N, C-alpha and C positions, 0 to 999 in steps of 0.2 A: 504494500500500500504506500502511496505517495501523497503527502499532505503539504499544503502551502497556505500562507496567510496573505490575503490581498489587502492593499491599502484602501481604506474606506473613510478616512478622516478621523477615526477613533484611535485611541492609544494602542489597542491590542488587535486591530484589524479583523478580518473576516475569514474564517476557516473554510477552505475548499479541499475537495479530493481531486487529485490530478491523475490523468491517464498515464500509463506506463511510458508512453512515448512523449509525454510532456506537451501534447498538443491541445488537450481538452480538459475541462474541469467541471465539477458540479458542486453546488452549494451544500455545505454540511450543516447549515444553521439549525435544521430540525433535529439534528443529533447533538451538536455542540457548536456554540457560536464562535468559540475561539479554541486555539490549540491548548491553552492552559486549562480551559474548562474540560476538554477531552482528557487531558492527563490527570486531572483531579479525580476522575472516575474511570480510569482507563480500563479496568477489568470489565465493566459493563458497556462502556462506550465503544471500545475498539472493535468488538464483533459487529456492531451495527455499522461502523465506518467501513469495515472490511466488506460487508455485503453491498454497501453502496459503491465501493470501489469496483467490485465485480460487475455491478450494473453499468458502470462507466465503460468497462471493457466490452461488455456485451451490447452496449447501445440501448439498454432498457430504461435508462434514466435520462432526464434532460441534461444536456451539457452545453457549454459555451467555450469559445476559443480561449485558451490559456496563454497569457503573455508574461514572461518572466519579469519584464520591466514593471509590471503592476504589483510586484511582490514586496512585502515587508520581509524581514527575517522571519522564519517560521514562528519563532517566539520574539516579538518585537521588544519585549522586556521579560526578564526571568527572575525567579526568586533567588537563584544562585548561579554564578558562572565561575568555575574553578578550572584553571589551566595547568596541566601537568607537563611532564617531559618524558614521553615514552621512548624517544629516539636519542639515546645518549651520545651518538655520533655528533649530533649538533652541539651538545655541551662540551664534548672533547675538543672540538675545533675552536670554540670560543675561548676555552681555558688555555689551550695550547698556544694560541696566538699571543697570549700575555704571559707565557712561561709558567703557567700553573698546572699542577696535576689534578686529575679528577679524583676526589676522595672515593675510597672503596665503597663507602656506604651508598653512593649515588647509584650503584648497580643493583642494590637490594631495596633501597628505600626511595620511592619516587619523589622528585621535586614537584612542588605544586604551589601556586599562588591563587588568591581569591581576587578575581577581577570585578570590574563594574558591570552590573547586569541590568541597570535601570533603563538603558537606552542603547540598544544595538542599532547598527546601521543596516539598511536594506541592502540586498545583494547588488543593486545597481546604483546605490547612493554614492555621491562623491565623498572622498576622504578629505575632511577639512584639515588644513595645516596652517598654524599660526606663524611658524618661523622655520625656514629650511634648516637652520642650525640645530633644530631639535632632532634631526636624523630620522626622518620617517621611513619605516620599513614595513613590508608585508611579511606575513608568516602563514604559509599554507599548512592547514591542520585538518585532522578528522575530529569531529565533535559528536558526542552522544547525548541524548536526553533520557533521563530516568523517570520512573514512577517513584512512589514513596520507597525509600531505601532505609531499612532499619540500621541503627548503629551497630557496628561490629560485624558486618557481613563478611563472609569469606570471598575470595576472588571468584570461586565457582558460583556462589549464590548471587554475587553482584552481576554476573553475566545475564541472569534472568531478569534483572531490573532495567536493562538497556532496552528501551522501547523504540527509539528512533535514532537515526544516524544522519549527520549533515556534514558539509564541508565548512571550513571556517577560514577567514582571513583575520588573524589576530594582529591588528595594527600595533606596531611598537615604535616608540620615539627613542631611538638608541642613544641620542645625545643627552637625554635626561635620565637614563637608567643609572649610570655610574654614581652621580651625586646622590640620587635617591637611595641606592643600596648602601652607600657609605654612611648614611644616617642609621643604618641597622634596623630599619623598620619596614622595608619592602617597597613594592611598586605602588604608585598611585598616579601621579601626573604623567608618567612615562607610558601608561597603558590607557590610551583613549578608547572610544567604542570599537568593538569588533564587529565584523559582519559575517553572515552565514549564507549558505546556498539558498536559492529560491525554494527548494523542495527538501523536506525531511522525509526519509524513507524508513519503513520497518526493515529489520535485518533480513527477513526472508526474501526481500527484493534482490539481494545480492547473491542468493544461491550459495554455491560453494566458494564464492569470493569473500564471504563472511565466515572466517574460520579462526577458532581460538580467540574470539573477540577482537579480531583485527580485520581491516579491509585489505584484501590482497589484490590491489589494482594500482596502476600508476596514477600519481597525482599530477595533473597537468597545470603548470604555471607558465603563463606567457606574460612578457613584460615589454610594453611598447611594441606589441605586434610580433615579437620574436620568442621562440621557445626558450624558456629560462630554467624550468625544472620538470623532470619526469620521474622523480623518486617513487619507488613502489612502497605504498603504505603498509604492506605486509612483510616487508624485509627490514632487517636491522632494528627491529623494535625490541627494546629491553623489557618493556612492560606492555601488557595488553590493556585495552580500554577497560576491561573488567577489573584489572588490578588497580587502575587509577580510580575507579568508582569505589572499590573497597578501601583504598587509601583515604579517600575523602570522607568516608563514613566511619573511620576508625573510632573517632571520639564524639560523633554527633550523627543523628539521623539526617537524611537528605530528603527535602520536600519534592514532591512530584513537580516536574518541570525544571529540575536542576540540570544544568548544562556542564559537561566535563569535556575539556579539550585535550588533545594528544600531545600538544607541543609541536614544534616544527617537524614535518616529515623529512627525514634525512637518511640518505644511504651512503655507505662507503663505496669506493670505487671497486671494480672487479678484483683488483690486486690487494684489496684491504686497506688501501691508502685513502687519502682525502679525495672527495669526488671531483670530477672534471666537468667543465661546462658542456652543455648539450652540443654546442657547435664543434666541440672537440671529441665527440663520440661518447661523452659521459652522460650521467643522469641529471646533471645540473643541480639546482638548489631551489628550495622552497622559500628562501628569504635572502635578502641582499647581504645580511651580516655574514653568512657562511662564505660567500665568494670573497668578501673583504678579509675574512680570517685567513683563507687560503692564500690570498695575495700577500698578506702580511707575513705569513710563514715563509713564503717563497722569496719575497722581495724586500721584506722589512717594513713595508707600508702598503695600505690598500690603494687601489686605483679606481675602483667602481664606486660611484657616488650613491648616496641614499636618494630617495624619491623627492621630486620637486613638483611644483605646479605644472599640470599638463601631462604628467606621466600616467600611464594606464596599466593596471594589472588585471589579469584574467585568470581565474582558477576554475578547473572543471575536472570531472572524472568520467571516463568513457567505458562502456562495456566492451566485450570482445568483438562486437560488431561495429564499434565506433559510435554508438549512440550515447548521448549525454544521460547520465543517471540522475544527477541532482540538479540539473540546470547549471548555469554559470554565475559565479561572482565576477562582475566586471566593474571596476571602479577607477575613477579619475581623481587624482590629487588636485585640490583647489586651494588657493590662498584665502585665508579669512582674516 
């Protein structure tokens, strides 16, 4: 099942059920007016949404043309957004560039921060940037939405609480991160609103590409019209999405509608070394920081700039037939 939230002038938008090929949709208002309302009673609402989704495919329910440009984030705001770091290769690169070792605990105990969830960007909304010196970067990630998760769940139990999957652009302001972390109190100003794919899907939509609570498909990132990243989200993951959910719920329950991110999808090169650009036959990168780290390691300083006004990033994931699964995040940086 594929679900989306259309812009309708309200804070939480209008829930629709989308066809598998992302061309048609039907209103879900009679079942649940918003995605949060559906998640609040998922056990009873999901079967009804599923039946309606079957009707969309069979042509037995009224539908209208679906346009990704009309979408909010599937959850325009959420009770909680926590971002982890499933791909330690990303952390290794960042730390290696500044001559620091990765603590052994990072391979056993996930990193995670609590982000701002009160106002997500829509998948085609502009990325506002107040100052180019802030170092605006994209981060291509997988994100999952949970139902109510009890405190202390195991990784195996947590997998059953993952109800929907999305793509995420976790926008970061790299120039503001070091001084914030130096205060010893974590991210805030350096983490502006994130954006998510037009469509959120149930795990069964991925078939065997959803395995061990990971999405086993390439994550396509294009930057200013050119291939920038093709890292496979099922490869080089130190932690599964279920492990991240379990980690978040170690000391607290998670409310239905909690969004958990994977951190930047990142692969090693075929020889086990740092990844190469797509143009050089590698899998590229899901954020600018990684190529800057590799440039620093190789040349002593980075040569790739962070994003500026007018730059465009596009993120998408395709099935084996080349069809878009989640729709595309496509955003332009604008000065504010």
